[in-house]
C-alpha positions, 0 to 999 in steps of 0.5 A, a space after each residue: 791354334 791361336 798365338 796365347 796371351 802374353 806370347 812374343 808376337 811373329 815377326 813380319 817383314 812386309 811391303 807397304 806403298 808409300 809416296 817414295 815407293 814400296 817400303 819394307 815394313 818390319 814388326 820386330 822394329 818396333 819391339 820394345 819401342 812401342 806398343 803395336 796393334 796389328 788389324 787383319 783384314 780381308 779384302 780392301 774395296 770391300 763395303 764393310 773392310 772399308 768402313 772398318 779401315 775408315 773408323 780405324 782411321 777415325 780413332 788413330 789418335 787415340 791409338 797414338 795417345 797411347 803410344 802404340 802405332 797400328 799396322 792394317 794387314 790385308 792380302 791384297 797387292 800394295 798397288 791395290 791398298 795404296 789406290 784403296 786408301 786414297 779413295 777412302 782417305 785411310 790413313 792407316 799402315 797398311 801392309 801387304 801380305 801377298 804370300 800370306 806369311 804373317 795370315 798363317 803365322 797369326 793362324 788367322 786364315 779364312 780357307 774360303 771366303 766369298 769363295 775366292 780362296 784364303 784371306 785373313 779373318 778379320 782380328 786384331 793383336 
């Protein structure tokens, strides 16, 4: 069941690969401090997802003007996400939901995307 408008966002702690190594990104660190946009996307290294995240990177300044941070979420490993982001100049914060914890909490599971199993649907919160 989709999360109702106005309800508290389910918290998560997911890994992001940075220049300094793996970093925990905890959604609740932003609670009460700034607005946060969550962008679920199925898979790195696919045409549509690459274009979407490149477009989001190009518009990142608009989110920042609103005082909002953006967290992109896929089930790829943080190492694959880092390589993909570097190759495509994607500067969003990207986190790995490898165990599909957030994907399930936000009820965005796509049961059999392209025959490769459970992936997150393309959704924005």
